Structure formats: C-alpha cells, structure tokens
C-alpha positions as CSV (number, residue, x, y, z in Angstrom):
1,X,-57.7,80.5,66.9
2,X,-56.6,80.5,63.2
3,X,-53.3,82.0,62.2
4,X,-53.6,85.7,61.1
5,X,-51.2,85.2,58.3
6,X,-53.3,82.4,56.8
7,X,-56.4,84.7,57.0
8,X,-54.6,87.5,55.3
9,X,-53.4,85.2,52.5
10,X,-56.9,83.8,52.0
11,X,-58.4,87.3,51.8
12,X,-55.8,88.3,49.2
13,X,-56.5,85.2,47.1
14,X,-60.2,85.7,47.2
15,X,-59.7,89.4,46.3
16,X,-57.5,88.5,43.4
17,X,-60.1,86.1,42.0
18,X,-62.9,88.7,42.5
19,X,-61.0,91.4,40.6
20,X,-60.0,89.0,37.8
21,X,-63.6,87.8,37.4
22,X,-64.9,91.4,37.5
23,X,-62.6,92.5,34.7
24,X,-63.5,89.5,32.6
25,X,-67.2,90.1,33.0
26,X,-66.7,93.8,32.1
27,X,-64.9,92.8,28.8
28,X,-67.6,90.2,28.0
29,X,-70.3,92.9,28.5
30,X,-68.5,95.3,26.3
31,X,-68.2,92.7,23.5
32,X,-71.9,91.8,23.9
33,X,-72.8,95.5,23.6
34,X,-70.6,95.8,20.5
35,X,-72.3,92.7,18.9
36,X,-75.7,94.1,19.6
37,X,-74.9,97.5,18.1
38,X,-73.6,96.1,14.8
39,X,-75.5,97.7,12.0
40,X,-74.9,98.3,8.3
41,X,-72.4,101.0,7.5
42,X,-70.3,100.5,10.7
43,X,-66.6,99.9,10.0
44,X,-65.2,97.2,12.2
45,X,-62.0,95.1,12.7
46,X,-62.1,91.4,13.4
47,X,-59.8,89.7,15.9
48,X,-57.6,88.6,13.0
49,X,-57.1,92.1,11.8
50,X,-59.6,92.1,8.8
51,X,-61.1,95.6,8.4
52,X,-64.5,95.9,6.6
53,X,-67.8,97.7,6.6
54,X,-70.9,95.9,8.0
55,X,-73.2,95.2,5.1
56,X,-75.8,93.0,6.8
57,X,-76.4,91.2,10.2
58,X,-78.3,87.9,10.1
59,X,-78.4,86.5,13.7
60,X,-74.9,85.5,14.5
61,X,-73.5,86.0,11.0
62,X,-72.2,89.4,9.9
63,X,-71.4,90.2,6.3
64,X,-68.4,92.5,5.9
65,X,-67.3,94.3,2.7
66,X,-63.7,95.3,2.2
67,X,-62.5,98.4,0.3
68,X,-62.1,96.5,-2.9
69,X,-65.7,95.3,-2.7
70,X,-65.2,91.7,-1.6
71,X,-67.8,90.4,0.8
72,X,-67.1,87.9,3.5
73,X,-69.2,86.3,6.2
74,X,-68.0,86.3,9.8
75,X,-69.4,85.0,13.1
76,X,-70.3,88.1,15.2
77,X,-68.0,86.9,18.0
78,X,-65.0,87.5,15.7
79,X,-65.7,91.2,15.5
80,X,-63.1,92.7,17.9
81,X,-63.8,96.5,17.8
82,X,-65.1,99.4,15.8
83,X,-62.4,100.7,13.4
84,X,-61.4,104.3,13.1
85,X,-59.2,104.9,10.0
86,X,-56.0,106.7,10.7
87,X,-54.8,109.3,8.2
88,X,-53.4,107.9,5.0
89,X,-49.6,107.7,4.6
90,X,-48.4,110.5,2.3
91,X,-51.0,113.0,3.3
92,X,-50.0,116.6,3.8
93,X,-50.3,118.0,7.2
94,X,-50.5,121.8,7.6
95,X,-50.1,124.0,10.6
96,X,-53.0,126.3,11.6
97,X,-50.6,129.3,11.9
98,X,-46.8,129.9,11.5
99,X,-46.4,129.8,15.3
100,X,-47.9,126.2,15.4
101,X,-45.5,124.9,12.8
102,X,-42.5,122.9,14.0
103,X,-39.2,124.8,13.8
104,X,-37.5,124.4,10.5
105,X,-40.6,123.3,8.6
106,X,-42.5,125.3,6.0
107,X,-45.8,126.7,7.2
108,X,-47.5,125.2,4.2
109,X,-46.9,121.7,5.6
110,X,-44.7,118.7,4.9
111,X,-45.1,115.6,2.9
112,X,-44.6,112.2,4.6
113,X,-43.0,109.8,2.1
114,X,-44.9,106.6,1.5
115,X,-41.6,104.6,1.2
116,X,-38.0,105.1,2.1
117,X,-36.5,104.6,-1.4
118,X,-36.2,108.3,-1.9
119,X,-34.2,108.6,1.3
120,X,-31.6,106.0,0.4
121,X,-28.4,107.0,-1.4
122,X,-27.4,104.5,-4.0
123,X,-23.8,103.6,-4.8
124,X,-22.3,106.1,-7.2
125,X,-24.9,108.8,-6.4
126,X,-22.8,110.7,-3.9
127,X,-19.1,109.9,-3.8
128,X,-18.7,112.2,-0.8
129,X,-21.0,110.0,1.2
130,X,-18.3,107.3,1.3
131,X,-19.2,105.2,-1.8
132,X,-16.3,104.3,-4.1
133,X,-17.4,105.3,-7.6
134,X,-14.4,103.6,-9.4
135,X,-14.9,100.4,-11.2
136,X,-11.8,98.8,-9.7
137,X,-11.7,95.1,-9.2
138,X,-9.8,92.9,-6.7
139,X,-7.0,92.3,-9.3
140,X,-6.5,96.1,-9.7
141,X,-6.1,96.5,-6.0
142,X,-3.6,93.6,-5.7
143,X,-1.6,95.2,-8.6
144,X,-1.3,98.4,-6.6
145,X,0.1,96.6,-3.6
146,X,3.0,95.1,-5.6
C-alpha cells in the first residue's frame, strides 16, 4: 500500500499545476478577447506604457495615434489593456455640498499644484524658517572666534 503522505503530496502538486494553468489560460483568453475587440477610437496602453488611440487594425498590426498626432504601428499582442485617463494634475475638485468638503477646505474646492516649486522656501525668503540671510563668509566667522 502506498504511503499516505506521498499521495497527499502528489495531490497537492497536481492541484498546484492545475490552478496555475487555469489562471494562465484565463489571462490568455482575456488578452485574446481584448485583441478581438480592438476598434478605431479605443484608447489603449501597450505593455511598454505607450498610450494611444487605435486608428486602424490590419490583421495583427494596430496603428496607434498619440495625443500629439504621431502614428505608430504595433503588433496586437503588445496591447496590454484599455486605458482610462485619470484626472489631469492641477484640476480643481469641488465638493457637492459644504458637508462633503474636507474640514478646513473651502467649499469651492482646492487646487492641486502641478509642481512643488511653490511649496519650497528658498534661502533668504523667510529668515524665521532657519535660513541665515547674512552674507557672511568663512573668514568672517573665524574673525569672530578670535
């Protein structure tokens, strides 16, 4: 009679291979469905991160157009997923009502800065922030120590 531990281990290994293969087949089917549904006007992202709008589909070749109007040809297998654009940086978000607004914010909304340069204090702008506004040099400091 075979060892029960050996049988359990074999069942676990076979189960692991079955689940792994099942997930891979599911992903392959989803990708095939995406490739079949490619049509002009659909915005997609390639596996390398290029975002463009499908202009034409010719067999296995897909022509994508970027925002600046440049057109490039891609193999359909390189299309990774449909692309949904996120809100642009610097857009104003408003609350539906004053109760929905975060505490301490204006009910008209807030502006998200598109860079951090306006948040950085430059030397000399605010001496209270710990910046030394004087034009002293190393020699001046050594003279004070004498």
